NULO-39771 format. One line per 8 residues: number of its first residue (from 1); for each residue x, y, z of N, C-alpha, C, CB. Coordinates in pm, whole numbers, plus 32768, in hexadecimal, padded with zeros to 4 digits. Glycine has a CB too. Example, Ala and Ser with C-alpha at 12.3 -4.5 7.8 and 13.67 -1.06 7.14 Angstrom:
<sites>
1) 8527 7DC7 830C 84CE 7E3E 830C 8528 7EB6 830C 846B 7E41 8389 | 8505 7F1F 82C4 8557 7F96 82CA 850A 8003 8313 8580 7FC4 823C
</sites>
This chain:
<sites>
1) E0C4 75E9 81DA E061 75E7 8244 E0A9 75C3 82C6 DFEE 7581 8224 | E094 760F 8332 E0D5 75F1 83B1 E0B1 7566 83E5 E0AF 765A 8419 | E115 7524 8420 E103 749D 8455 E11E 749C 84EC E161 7438 840D | E0D8 7443 852F E0E4 7437 85C0 E0E5 73A3 85E6 E070 7483 8607 | E129 7385 8654 E126 7301 8690 E0E5 7312 8718 E1B7 72C0 869C | E07D 72C3 8731 E035 72CC 87B0 E046 7247 87F9 DF9D 72EF 879A | E081 724D 8870 E091 71D7 88C5 E016 71D0 891F E116 71DC 8919 | DFD3 715E 8921 DF51 7152 8964 DF55 70E8 89D1 DEE3 7130 88FE
9) DF22 710E 8A47 DF0D 70B0 8AB5 DE78 70AC 8AD2 DF5E 70D8 8B35 | DE41 7035 8ADE DDB5 7027 8B06 DDA9 7040 8B9C DD7F 6F9A 8AE2 | DD3F 7082 8BC4 DD25 7097 8C51 DCE1 701B 8C8B DCCD 7116 8C68 | DCE2 700D 8D10 DC9A 6F9C 8D4C DC07 6F99 8D21 DCA3 6FA4 8DE5 | DBCB 7010 8D13 DB3F 7018 8CE7 DB2D 6FD5 8C5F DB11 70AC 8CE0 | DB86 6FF0 8C01 DB7C 6FB5 8B7B DB90 6F1D 8B81 DBE4 6FF3 8B1D | DBEE 6EF2 8BD2 DC09 6E63 8BDD DB93 6E17 8C18 DC86 6E4B 8C31 | DB48 6E58 8C72 DAD5 6E17 8CB1 DA5B 6E13 8C57 DAB3 6E5E 8D31
17) DA56 6E70 8BF6 D9E1 6E75 8B9E DA0F 6E87 8B0D D982 6EE9 8BC8 | DA5B 6E26 8ADD DA97 6E30 8A59 DA32 6E42 89E7 DAE9 6DB5 8A3E | D9C1 6DFB 89E4 D963 6E10 8975 D936 6EA2 8969 D8E9 6DB7 8986 | D915 6EE2 89DA D8EA 6F6E 89D6 D95D 6FCB 89B2 D8AD 6F98 8A5D | D9D4 6FAC 89E3 DA4B 6FFD 89C2 DA67 6FF9 892B DAC7 6FCB 8A11 | DA57 6F84 88F0 DA6E 6F77 885F DA05 6FC2 880E DA6F 6EE3 8837 | D989 6FC2 883D D920 700E 87F9 D93F 70A4 87FE D896 6FF2 8838 | D968 70D4 8873 D98B 7162 8882 DA00 7185 8828 D9AD 7183 8916
25) DA65 712F 8823 DAD8 7145 87CB DAAD 714E 873A DB3F 70D6 87DD | DA5A 70F1 870E DA2D 70EF 8683 D9DF 716D 865E D9D7 7073 8668 | D98B 719C 86B9 D93F 7218 86A0 D99E 728F 8690 D8DB 7233 8713 | D9FF 7299 86EA DA5E 7309 86E4 DAB1 7301 8666 DABA 7309 8760 | DAE6 728D 8647 DB39 727E 85CF DAEB 72A1 8552 DB70 71EE 85C5 | DA71 7270 8548 DA1F 7289 84D2 DA08 731F 84BE D998 7240 84DD | D9E9 7364 852A D9D0 73F4 8522 DA4C 743E 84EE D9A6 742B 85AB | DAC1 741C 8520 DB39 7466 84FB DB72 743A 8474 DBA3 7456 8566
33) DB5F 73BD 8450 DB89 7391 83C9 DB37 73DB 8360 DB78 72F7 83B9 | DABB 73F6 8380 DA63 7442 8325 DA9C 74CE 830A D9D5 744D 8361 | DAE8 7504 8369 DB23 7589 835C DBB2 7585 8323 DB25 75CF 83E2 | DBE0 750E 82F8 DC61 7505 82B6 DCD3 74CB 8308 DC88 7588 828A | DCB7 749F 8383 DD1F 7462 83D5 DD32 73D1 83A9 DCFC 746A 846C | DDAD 73AB 838D DDCB 7320 836A DE05 72DD 83E6 DE30 7316 82F0 | DDC5 7271 8412 DDED 7229 848C DE18 719D 8466 DD78 7225 84F3 | DE94 717A 8489 DEC6 70F2 8473 DEEB 70B8 84FB DF42 70F1 8411
41) DE9A 705A 852E DEB2 7023 85B4 DF07 6FA3 85B1 DE2E 7007 85F9 | DF54 6F91 861D DF9F 6F16 8632 DF8F 6EEE 86C4 E035 6F27 860C | DF6E 6E70 86DF DF71 6E3C 8767 E002 6E1E 8789 DF16 6DBD 8778 | E028 6E34 8806 E0B4 6E23 882C E0C2 6DD2 88AC E0F8 6EAA 883D | E139 6DA0 88C2 E160 6D60 893F E1BB 6DC1 8988 E1A6 6CD4 8926 | E1B8 6DC0 8A0B E20F 6E1A 8A56 E1BE 6E7E 8AA7 E26D 6E64 89F7 | E1F8 6EF3 8AC1 E1BA 6F58 8B17 E139 6F91 8ADE E219 6FC8 8B2F | E12A 6F8F 8A5B E0B5 6FCA 8A1B E062 6F5D 89DB E0DE 7034 89B3
49) DFDF 6F71 89D8 DF84 6F0E 899F DF78 6F19 8907 DEFB 6F1C 89DC | DF8E 6F92 88D5 DF8B 6FA5 8845 DFD6 7023 881F DEFA 6FAC 8812 | DFF1 702D 879E E031 70A2 8763 DFDC 70CC 86EC E0C8 7084 8739 | DFC1 714C 86E3 DF78 7182 8670 DFD7 71D8 861E DEFB 71D6 869D | DFD6 71C5 859C E01C 7220 8542 DFB1 7278 8505 E06F 71D2 84D4 | DFBE 72FA 8519 DF5C 735A 84E7 DF9A 73B1 847A DF26 73B2 8559 | DF4B 73C9 8413 DF6E 742D 83AF DEF8 748B 83A7 DF8F 73EC 8322 | DF15 750D 83AE DEA9 756E 83B7 DEC7 75E9 8363 DE93 7595 8448
57) DE60 7622 8327 DE75 769D 82DB DE9A 7713 8336 DDF9 76BF 828B | DE71 770B 83B7 DE91 7778 8414 DEB4 7742 849E DE1C 77DB 841E | DF03 778E 84E6 DF23 776C 8570 DEA6 7778 85C8 DF93 77C7 85A6 | DE53 77D9 85A9 DDD8 77EE 85F6 DD7F 7771 85F4 DD8A 7866 85BE | DD76 772E 8583 DD24 76B5 8579 DD5A 7648 85D4 DD1F 7683 84E7 | DDDD 763B 85DD DE1B 75D7 8635 DDFB 75F8 86C7 DEB5 75D0 8620 | DE08 7676 86ED DDEC 769E 8777 DD59 7683 8799 DE0E 7733 878C | DD00 76A6 873F DC71 768D 8757 DC56 75F7 8764 DC1C 76C9 86E5
65) DC95 75A6 870E DC85 7514 8715 DCB6 74DE 879B DCD2 74D1 86A2 | DD2C 750A 87C7 DD64 74D7 8844 DD0F 7501 88BC DDF3 7509 8856 | DCDA 7579 88B8 DC83 75A6 8925 DC02 7554 8928 DC63 763B 8916 | DBC8 753A 88B5 DB4D 74EA 88AE DB67 745A 88DB DB14 74EA 881E | DBD6 7421 88AD DBF6 7397 88D2 DC10 738C 8968 DC71 7365 8884 | DC57 73EC 89A0 DC74 73EA 8A2F DBFA 7405 8A86 DCDE 744F 8A4F | DB9C 7450 8A52 DB23 7471 8A9E DAD0 73F6 8ABF DACF 74D5 8A51 | DAE2 738B 8A74 DA96 7310 8A8E DABD 72D0 8B13 DAAA 72AD 8A1D
73) DB36 72F1 8B44 DB67 72B3 8BBE DB9D 7227 8BA8 DAFA 72AF 8C24 | DBA7 71FD 8B2A DBD2 7175 8B0B DC67 7169 8AEB DB83 7141 8A98 | DCA7 71D9 8ACD DD34 71D3 8AA8 DD83 7246 8AE4 DD44 71D4 8A10 | DE04 722E 8AF2 DE67 7295 8B11 DECA 7293 8A9E DEAD 727D 8B9D | DEF6 7308 8A73 DF4C 730E 89FE DFC9 7361 8A16 DF00 7347 8988 | E02D 7344 89C5 E0A5 7396 89BA E0BA 73A8 8924 E125 7353 8A02 | E0C7 7424 88F8 E0CB 7442 8869 E152 747A 8840 E05C 74A3 8844 | E184 7448 87D2 E203 7475 879A E1EB 74AB 870E E26C 7403 8798
81) E224 751C 86ED E221 754E 8663 E28E 7501 8619 E238 75EC 865A | E26A 74C4 85AA E2C8 7474 855B E2EC 74BE 84DA E28B 73E8 853A | E36B 74B6 84B6 E39C 74F7 843D E3D6 748E 83DF E405 7564 845E | E3AE 7492 8362 E3E9 7439 82FE E47A 7464 82E8 E398 743B 8277 | E4C6 7412 82A6 E551 7435 8288 E556 74B5 8235 E597 73C1 823E | E4FD 74C2 81D5 E4FB 753A 8181 E4DB 75B7 81D5 E493 752B 8110 | E47B 75AB 8232 E45B 761C 828A E4D1 763E 82E4 E3DF 75FD 82DE | E512 75D8 8318 E585 75ED 836F E5F6 7635 8328 E5B8 7568 83A4
89) E60E 7611 82AB E678 7651 825E E65B 76E6 824B E688 760E 81D6 | E5DD 770A 8237 E5B8 7797 8226 E5D0 77E7 82A7 E525 77A3 81FB | E5C6 77A4 831A E5D5 77E7 839B E667 77F7 83C6 E58A 779A 8403 | E6BE 77A5 838F E74B 77AB 83B6 E78C 782A 8384 E797 7731 8380 | E7E2 7863 83D9 E829 78DA 83AA E888 78B6 8337 E878 791B 841D | E897 7912 82DA E8F4 78FA 8269 E983 7906 829B E8DB 795F 81F4 | E9D7 78B1 8264 EA64 78B6 828D EAB3 790D 822E EAA1 782A 8293
</sites>
């Protein structure tokens, strides 16, 4: 299953109204988890407020999730496609 790392920054709007931002997040997460998206969140220190590890049956589901999450106006994201060691080995050219 494809994996992704999402770096998340809260917007000023989210910081000013955290209870509502958390409700919106929970609604979005619940909807997409129902469709097979696995979301593992971590709060972080540094430039980003949190990191999400996503596992998804399709890339399309991840894109739809990120668009829905961003539409709330509560977060800005940067997304990385992550490859396990086994996936990376399959991608390397044979010597």
